[in-house]
C-alpha positions as CSV (number, residue, x, y, z in Angstrom):
1,X,-6.5,-36.4,25.2
2,X,-9.4,-35.0,23.2
3,X,-7.7,-32.4,20.9
4,X,-10.0,-30.1,18.8
5,X,-9.5,-30.7,15.1
6,X,-7.6,-27.8,13.4
7,X,-10.7,-26.6,11.5
8,X,-12.6,-26.0,14.8
9,X,-9.8,-24.1,16.6
10,X,-10.7,-20.5,17.3
11,X,-8.0,-19.0,15.1
12,X,-9.2,-21.1,12.1
13,X,-12.8,-20.1,12.7
14,X,-11.8,-16.4,13.0
15,X,-9.9,-16.7,9.7
16,X,-12.8,-18.4,7.9
17,X,-15.2,-15.8,9.3
18,X,-13.1,-12.9,8.0
19,X,-12.7,-14.7,4.6
20,X,-16.5,-15.2,4.4
21,X,-17.1,-11.5,5.3
22,X,-14.7,-10.4,2.6
23,X,-16.3,-12.7,0.0
24,X,-19.8,-11.4,0.9
25,X,-18.7,-7.8,0.5
26,X,-17.1,-8.5,-2.9
27,X,-20.1,-10.4,-4.1
28,X,-22.4,-7.5,-3.2
29,X,-20.1,-4.7,-4.6
30,X,-22.7,-4.0,-7.3
31,X,-25.2,-3.1,-4.7
32,X,-23.1,-0.6,-2.8
33,X,-21.8,3.0,-3.2
34,X,-18.2,3.5,-3.8
35,X,-17.5,5.3,-0.5
36,X,-19.3,2.6,1.6
37,X,-17.5,-0.1,-0.3
38,X,-14.0,1.4,0.1
39,X,-14.7,2.0,3.8
40,X,-15.7,-1.6,4.4
41,X,-12.8,-3.0,2.4
42,X,-10.4,-0.8,4.3
43,X,-11.7,-2.3,7.5
44,X,-11.8,-5.9,6.3
45,X,-8.5,-6.3,4.6
46,X,-6.3,-5.6,7.7
47,X,-8.5,-7.9,9.7
48,X,-8.2,-10.6,7.0
49,X,-4.4,-10.2,7.0
50,X,-4.2,-10.4,10.7
51,X,-6.5,-13.5,10.9
52,X,-4.4,-15.2,8.2
53,X,-1.1,-14.4,10.0
54,X,-2.5,-15.8,13.3
55,X,-2.9,-19.2,11.8
56,X,-0.5,-22.1,12.1
57,X,0.0,-24.0,8.9
58,X,-1.9,-27.3,9.2
59,X,-0.6,-30.6,8.0
60,X,-2.1,-31.7,4.7
61,X,-4.5,-34.7,5.3
62,X,-5.5,-35.7,1.7
63,X,-3.6,-36.4,-1.4
64,X,-4.1,-34.2,-4.4
65,X,-5.4,-30.6,-4.8
66,X,-8.5,-29.2,-3.2
67,X,-11.7,-28.7,-5.3
68,X,-12.0,-25.3,-7.0
69,X,-15.4,-23.8,-6.7
70,X,-14.9,-20.4,-8.3
71,X,-15.6,-20.3,-12.0
72,X,-14.4,-17.8,-14.5
73,X,-17.8,-16.1,-14.5
74,X,-17.6,-15.7,-10.7
75,X,-14.1,-14.2,-10.9
76,X,-15.2,-11.8,-13.7
77,X,-18.3,-10.7,-11.8
78,X,-16.1,-9.6,-8.9
79,X,-13.4,-8.1,-11.2
80,X,-15.9,-6.0,-13.3
81,X,-18.0,-5.0,-10.3
82,X,-15.0,-3.6,-8.4
83,X,-13.6,-2.0,-11.6
84,X,-16.9,-0.3,-12.3
85,X,-17.1,1.0,-8.7
86,X,-13.6,2.4,-8.7
87,X,-13.6,3.7,-12.3
88,X,-10.3,5.4,-13.2
89,X,-9.0,5.0,-9.7
90,X,-8.8,1.2,-10.1
91,X,-5.3,1.4,-11.6
92,X,-2.3,2.2,-9.4
93,X,1.5,2.3,-9.7
94,X,3.1,-0.7,-8.0
95,X,6.7,-1.4,-7.3
96,X,5.8,-4.8,-5.8
97,X,4.4,-6.6,-8.8
98,X,6.1,-9.5,-10.5
99,X,6.8,-7.5,-13.6
100,X,8.5,-4.6,-11.8
101,X,11.4,-6.8,-10.8
102,X,12.7,-7.0,-14.4
103,X,12.2,-3.4,-15.6
104,X,12.9,0.2,-14.8
105,X,9.6,1.2,-16.3
106,X,6.6,2.0,-14.0
107,X,4.3,-1.0,-13.6
108,X,0.6,-0.6,-13.0
109,X,-1.7,-2.9,-11.2
110,X,-5.4,-3.1,-10.6
111,X,-7.2,-3.0,-7.3
112,X,-10.1,-4.9,-8.9
113,X,-7.8,-7.6,-10.1
114,X,-6.1,-7.9,-6.8
115,X,-9.4,-8.2,-5.0
116,X,-10.7,-10.7,-7.5
117,X,-7.6,-12.9,-7.0
118,X,-8.0,-12.7,-3.3
119,X,-11.7,-13.5,-3.6
120,X,-10.9,-16.6,-5.7
121,X,-8.6,-18.1,-3.1
122,X,-10.9,-17.2,-0.2
123,X,-14.1,-18.4,-1.8
124,X,-12.6,-21.7,-2.8
125,X,-11.5,-22.2,0.8
126,X,-14.8,-21.1,2.3
127,X,-16.9,-23.2,0.0
128,X,-14.9,-26.3,1.1
129,X,-16.2,-25.6,4.6
130,X,-19.7,-26.2,3.3
131,X,-18.8,-29.9,2.7
132,X,-18.6,-30.5,6.4
133,X,-15.7,-32.9,5.8
134,X,-12.9,-32.1,8.2
135,X,-10.1,-33.3,6.0
136,X,-11.4,-31.3,3.0
137,X,-11.8,-28.2,5.2
138,X,-8.3,-28.7,6.6
139,X,-6.7,-29.0,3.2
140,X,-8.6,-26.0,1.9
141,X,-7.1,-23.9,4.7
142,X,-3.7,-25.5,4.0
143,X,-3.8,-24.6,0.3
144,X,-5.3,-21.1,1.0
145,X,-2.4,-20.3,3.4
146,X,0.1,-21.5,0.9
147,X,-1.4,-19.2,-1.7
148,X,-1.4,-16.4,0.8
149,X,2.4,-16.7,1.2
150,X,2.8,-17.2,-2.5
151,X,0.8,-14.3,-3.9
152,X,-2.5,-13.1,-2.4
153,X,-1.0,-11.8,0.8
154,X,1.0,-9.3,-1.3
155,X,-2.0,-8.5,-3.4
156,X,-3.9,-7.7,-0.2
157,X,-1.2,-5.4,1.0
158,X,-1.0,-3.7,-2.4
159,X,-4.7,-3.2,-2.7
160,X,-4.9,-1.9,0.8
161,X,-2.2,0.6,0.2
162,X,-3.8,1.8,-3.1
163,X,-7.2,2.1,-1.4
164,X,-5.6,4.0,1.6
165,X,-4.1,6.5,-0.9
166,X,-7.5,7.0,-2.5
167,X,-9.1,7.7,0.8
168,X,-6.4,10.3,1.5
169,X,-7.3,12.1,-1.7
170,X,-11.0,12.6,-0.7
């Protein structure tokens, strides 16, 4: 039986496409107006979440961690670009941050930081696809999905909720 490798299955390709679109939008946030950016992010984040949830966790094929492509400068470029675009609306109150579990005080979070964290995970995974090596690509998705369940899935939902609330204020 000729079974298609995990990285070429439709659900995986759909996820990688949504991830690449999200990265591209964030990389070009400096070139867009706030309203256009928020509208596009509000369309992409639910799609990205759905595409991620549609994936089955692959088996890890290689030993060790996957290569990290995103540098601190890349992360900061996204962080500062989104922060500049959103201005004072970047910060939101969150009851679902790690720190909020241990205090009665209100905790704030940053949409820009959430999106930069998501970008880092997605870009590292997507860049692995440029190697063309199935095992590397597979393990990049494996790791990205693990990170989704660990932290960036919640950041996506938090950022989406905060951006949705901003849209309601317009």
